[in-house]
C-alpha positions as CSV (number, residue, x, y, z in Angstrom):
1,M,-23.4,49.1,-38.0
2,T,-20.7,47.8,-40.3
3,Y,-17.9,49.3,-38.1
4,Q,-19.4,47.6,-35.0
5,K,-19.5,44.3,-36.8
6,F,-15.8,44.6,-37.8
7,A,-14.9,45.6,-34.2
8,V,-16.7,42.6,-32.8
9,L,-15.1,40.4,-35.4
10,G,-11.7,41.8,-34.5
11,I,-12.2,41.2,-30.8
12,F,-13.4,37.7,-31.5
13,V,-10.3,36.9,-33.6
14,A,-8.0,38.4,-30.9
15,L,-9.6,36.4,-28.2
16,L,-9.5,33.3,-30.3
17,S,-5.7,33.7,-31.0
18,L,-5.1,34.3,-27.3
19,S,-7.1,31.2,-26.5
20,C,-5.0,29.1,-28.9
21,R,-1.8,30.4,-27.4
22,D,-3.0,29.4,-23.9
23,T,-3.9,26.0,-25.1
24,E,-0.5,25.5,-26.7
25,K,1.2,26.6,-23.4
26,E,-1.1,24.3,-21.4
27,E,-0.3,21.4,-23.8
28,K,3.5,21.9,-23.3
29,E,3.0,22.0,-19.5
30,L,0.9,18.8,-19.6
31,N,3.5,17.1,-21.8
32,Q,6.2,18.0,-19.2
33,K,4.1,16.7,-16.4
34,L,3.5,13.5,-18.3
35,E,7.2,13.1,-18.9
36,Q,7.8,13.6,-15.1
37,I,5.2,11.0,-14.3
38,E,6.6,8.5,-16.7
39,S,10.1,9.1,-15.2
40,V,8.7,8.5,-11.7
41,E,6.9,5.3,-12.9
42,Q,10.1,4.0,-14.3
43,A,11.9,4.7,-11.0
44,V,9.2,3.0,-9.1
45,D,9.2,-0.1,-11.4
46,S,13.0,-0.3,-11.0
47,T,12.7,-0.1,-7.2
48,V,10.0,-2.7,-7.1
49,N,12.2,-5.0,-9.2
50,D,15.1,-4.4,-6.9
51,V,13.0,-5.2,-3.8
52,D,11.6,-8.3,-5.4
53,Q,15.2,-9.5,-6.2
54,K,16.4,-8.8,-2.7
55,A,13.3,-10.6,-1.2
56,S,14.2,-13.7,-3.3
57,E,17.7,-13.6,-2.1
58,V,16.6,-13.3,1.5
59,E,14.2,-16.2,1.1
60,E,17.0,-18.3,-0.3
61,M,19.3,-17.4,2.6
62,I,16.5,-18.3,5.1
63,Q,16.1,-21.7,3.4
64,E,19.8,-22.3,3.6
65,L,19.8,-21.4,7.3
66,D,16.8,-23.7,7.9
67,S,18.6,-26.6,6.2
68,I,21.6,-26.3,8.6
Protein backbone atom coordinates (compact mmCIF):
# COMPACT_ATOMS: atom_id res chain seq x y z
CA MET A 1 0.00 0.00 0.00
CA THR A 2 2.76 2.47 0.83
CA TYR A 3 4.38 2.05 -2.60
CA GLN A 4 1.05 2.77 -4.30
CA LYS A 5 0.55 5.91 -2.24
CA PHE A 6 4.00 7.17 -3.22
CA ALA A 7 3.29 6.35 -6.85
CA VAL A 8 0.01 8.26 -6.74
CA LEU A 9 1.71 11.17 -4.99
CA GLY A 10 4.47 11.17 -7.63
CA ILE A 11 1.95 11.19 -10.46
CA PHE A 12 0.01 13.98 -8.77
CA VAL A 13 3.16 16.11 -8.39
CA ALA A 14 4.14 15.46 -12.01
CA LEU A 15 0.72 16.45 -13.31
CA LEU A 16 0.67 19.52 -11.10
CA SER A 17 4.05 20.68 -12.38
CA LEU A 18 2.95 20.15 -15.99
CA SER A 19 -0.22 22.07 -15.27
CA CYS A 20 1.77 25.00 -13.89
CA ARG A 21 3.98 25.05 -16.98
CA ASP A 22 0.94 25.13 -19.24
CA THR A 23 -0.51 27.97 -17.21
CA GLU A 24 2.72 29.94 -17.51
CA LYS A 25 2.78 29.40 -21.27
CA GLU A 26 -0.87 30.41 -21.57
CA GLU A 27 -0.20 33.51 -19.49
CA LYS A 28 2.63 34.55 -21.82
CA GLU A 29 0.40 33.99 -24.85
CA LEU A 30 -2.39 36.03 -23.28
CA ASN A 31 0.02 38.86 -22.47
CA GLN A 32 1.21 38.89 -26.08
CA LYS A 33 -2.37 39.00 -27.33
CA LEU A 34 -3.19 41.83 -24.91
CA GLU A 35 -0.19 43.79 -26.18
CA GLN A 36 -1.38 43.27 -29.75
CA ILE A 37 -4.88 44.41 -28.83
CA GLU A 38 -3.51 47.52 -27.11
CA SER A 39 -1.41 48.29 -30.18
CA VAL A 40 -4.46 47.99 -32.43
CA GLU A 41 -6.48 50.18 -30.05
CA GLN A 42 -3.80 52.87 -30.22
CA ALA A 43 -3.78 52.70 -34.02
CA VAL A 44 -7.58 52.97 -34.11
CA ASP A 45 -7.55 55.92 -31.71
CA SER A 46 -4.94 57.66 -33.83
CA THR A 47 -6.95 57.04 -37.00
CA VAL A 48 -10.14 58.33 -35.36
CA ASN A 49 -8.33 61.49 -34.28
CA ASP A 50 -6.97 61.99 -37.81
CA VAL A 51 -10.44 61.51 -39.30
CA ASP A 52 -11.96 63.96 -36.82
CA GLN A 53 -9.30 66.53 -37.68
CA LYS A 54 -9.88 66.10 -41.42
CA ALA A 55 -13.64 66.35 -40.90
CA SER A 56 -13.17 69.64 -39.08
CA GLU A 57 -10.97 70.93 -41.90
CA VAL A 58 -13.55 69.91 -44.49
CA GLU A 59 -16.33 71.62 -42.53
CA GLU A 60 -14.28 74.82 -42.38
CA MET A 61 -13.66 74.67 -46.14
CA ILE A 62 -17.36 74.13 -46.80
CA GLN A 63 -18.22 77.14 -44.64
CA GLU A 64 -15.68 79.24 -46.55
CA LEU A 65 -17.20 78.14 -49.86
CA ASP A 66 -20.70 78.91 -48.60
CA SER A 67 -19.64 82.41 -47.62
CA ILE A 68 -18.35 83.20 -51.12
